[in-house]
Every structure is written in structure tokens, then in C-alpha cells.
N, C-alpha and C positions, 0 to 999 in steps of 0.2 A: 577274521576281521570283524572289528565290535563296531557297533551301532554307536553314532555320537549322543551324549546325553543332551536332551532338551529341556529337562527340568527347571534348569537355569536360565534359559534364553528369555532375554528381555524382548516384550513387544516392540515391533518397529515403529519409530517415531514417525510423523510426518515430516517430509522433507521441506523446508522452507524454501520457496522459489527464490532465484537469484534477483537481486534489485540493483538498480544504478541510481544514484542521487547527483543532481548536479551540484557543483561547487559552491556555486554563489546562493544556492538556496539552503546550503548545509547549517550555517549559523542561525538563519532564521528559523528554521524547524527545530533545532536543538534549544533554542529560547523558548520557543512554544511549548515543548515538552517540559523544559525544567520549570516554566510558569505554570503548567498544570499539575504539577508533583502533588500539591496540597489537594487541588480540587476532584482530580481524577487520577490517583496513581496508577491504577492498572493501564489505563489508555496512554498516560506519559510515559511510562516504562516500557509499553509495546513500542511506541515511536522510538524512544532511545534505543531498544533493542536493534529495530530495522535499521536506524542510522549506523549503527555499530556494525553490521555485518555487510552494509552497502558498500559498492564499488563506487567511490567518487570520482567525478570525471569534470572536466571543464566544459562549458556550454557548447562549445564548437564540436565537443567529442560525444555528446549525448546523442544516442541512437534515436531516431525519429519514432520509433515503436514504442518509446518507453514513456510512462505515465509520470508527469511532473506538474508541477502548479501551474495552471493554464490550461492542461492538457484536457480535450474532451474525450471522454473513454466510454467504449460500449461493453458490458459485461453480461454474462448469462449466470443466472443461479441455477445450479447443477440439481437441485432437489425440486425446484418448480418449471425450469425450463424458460422461465420469464428472462426476458432480455431487458436491459436498462441502459440509458446512456446520460452520464453526468459529466460536469466540468469541476474538476478539483481545484479549489480555490484555499487562499489562507483565510482564517476564521471571519476576519472584518468584510470580507467580500461573499460570505455563504448567503445563499437564499435559495432554500428547497424549492419554491414556487418555480423559480429559472433553472431548476436542476443543477446548481450551484454549489457542490458538497465541500464542507470544511475538512481540511485534512487533518483536524483534531476532533475527527469522529472515527468510530470503529472501522467504517468502509473507507474513511479517508486513509487512516493509517494503513489498511491492508492495501489500498491501492498504489500508493506513492511507490514509485521506482520500479514498478512490475512492467514487462514487456509483452506486447501482443502474443497471445497464445498460453500465458502463463497460467495455473490453475492454482488456488490458494484457497486457504481456509479461514474464516474469522468468526468472532462470536458478536453477536448482536447485542443491542443494550439489553435486551431482556434475556441474555445468556442461552439464546440459540446457536448452535453451530451450523454455520453455511459454507458450502462449496460453491466456488464461483471462478469462471474462466474470462479472462480478459480477451474479447474479441477483437476490438479495433481502438486504435489511439491516435487521435489528430491533435497536432500541436497547435496552439494559437499562434498568431502572427505574431514574429518577435517584435516585441516593444523597442523603440528607437532609445538607444542609449543617449542620455544627456550630457 
């Protein structure tokens, strides 16, 4: 019996967590990403990649424990143990003083579509690699349809 060769084995890649996107938000998110291609191609392409691998569902089928625009999410930075709570919003509603984080930031792109318990990696603006875990997701009260 021979021993399998390991000199050509590729290192294991991190497996991206599953994400779910609400169908009504998809076009807006794609438009934001396409608009950012010239200003921030790395971030825009990351968002487009995330949207491309997402499971798209109707609003009524979106699980309550999934981060979407308007969700308040608590997560833990695994390297420091620090926990933080933010609300994910569109860029025009962002306000860091109110912990309202734009979906068009590295952390916003990383969070969108994740479920409670998901662990993920993201790169900060200063190119530090971070590991984070989603602890809790709270949905905003549903806006009344006009």
C-alpha cells in the first residue's frame, strides 16, 4: 500500500458562509456596487461576488436571523473578544455616531446576508484580516408599504 503524495496538495481555502439576500434589496445593492466600481473596485467587486453567491428570497421568506438592510446585528471580533452592535443601512443613512454602518463599507459587505452563528473573515480598510462571529440579529419593524 502506498502513501498518497502530498507535495501537490493545495492549501484549504476558507469556506465562505452561506448568505441570503431579500429580493427587493438585490437591485439596489447591485446598483450601489456598480456605482462604486470606479471609486472602490475592491469593495464593489466583493459585494458583487457576495450577491452572486447569495440565495435570493422574497421578503416573507427571509429568515428572521439573517442580516439585511435595517437589521441590528451584534458580532464578536474573534481576535480581541470585543463585541459590537451596529445597524446595517444604505450609505445615505450611515452615521457612525449612531452605530449605523453603511452596506458599502468592508464590515457592511461582510455582514449583509449572514445568519446568527455565522463566522466570517473580512479585511479592514487598513488591510488587517479579522475573524468575526454574528451573535444576534434583530430585524427593524417592517415599514408600512405605500
